[in-house]
C-alpha positions, 0 to 999 in steps of 0.5 A: 101297299100293305101287301108290298110292305109285308112281302118286303119284310118277309124277303128282307128277314129271310135274306138276313136269316139265310146269310146267318145260317150260311155263315154257320153251316158253310163258313164255320161248320163245313169248312172246319170239318171238310178238309180238301184233299184229306179224306181220312181227316174229313171222315174222322172229323165227321165221326168226332163231330157228328152232332155239329154236322147235323146242325150244319144240315139243319142250317142248309134246310133253313137256307132252302126254306128261306130261298123259297120264301124270298122267291115268293115274297120278291115276286109279290113285291115286284109283280105290279111293276113287271109281272113277267120279269118278276115271274122269271126272277122268282122261277130262277130262284125256285129252280136254284132251290130245287138244285140246292135241295138235291145237294142237301140230300147228299149231306143227309146221306152222309149222316145216314152213312155215318150211322151205319155199323161199317162206315164207308169213307169212300162213299161219304167223300163221294157224297160230299163231292156231289154236294159241292158239285150240285150246289156249285151248279145251282149257284150258276142259276142263282147268279141268273136270278140275281141278274134278273133281280137287278134288272127289276130293281133298275127299272123300278122308280122307287129303288136306287139304281145302286142296288140294281147295279150291285145285284147284277154285278153279284149275279154275273160274278156267281155265274161266271165263277161257278161256270169256271169251276166246271169249264176250267177245273185245272185253274181251281186255285185261281178261281177260288182266289177270284171268288174270295176277292169278290165274296164281299161285294157278292154277299153285300149285294143280297144282305144290303138289299135285304136290309133295304127291304126291311127298312124301306121296301113297300113304305110310302114311295119316295122316287129314289131315282131322283133324290137317291135312297 
């Protein structure tokens, strides 16, 4: 019981920290500095706000460390209920984390290129595009992780099915959206519209489950399947 409680708190706190870091690094910094379709403005923004961009990269590193912590903590939280599925779920998130690490390395290369005596704008834009491509591919795997996590939740006798259904929905959404970016790139604007519409429930799935883990995970068990959460 004590191990489950500690694992729940670690996973829950890491999920919240990750959400805050993502909001800063991607939602605020990346989206304000990187201007789609305007390489010159993007490079100028990066030159003028290099310290801010470095903070973005630090945020991504925090996200990566939190992802690894969540994968391990959730494995220990669920392993006594379904060891094999818990292992597959953790493995999927760790695989995603490895891909995210490669994506972050592209941003590190951008910082290095910005500090060169001659800034190569084309290579900087290429690295930024590689970052998005790697990360987007990784989110397909991340969606599989959320789908498996949802299955773990649904089969549990002590977590309300609501969270499992929401996690499965988020997982399917992540995988379909980011698969579509690769398979149907000509419809990128339409896919972005769908992503924007689904972003709220997708984010709530992880953040809400993280809050549940902190508040209830590993505590003396109430059978939520019967009386709800």
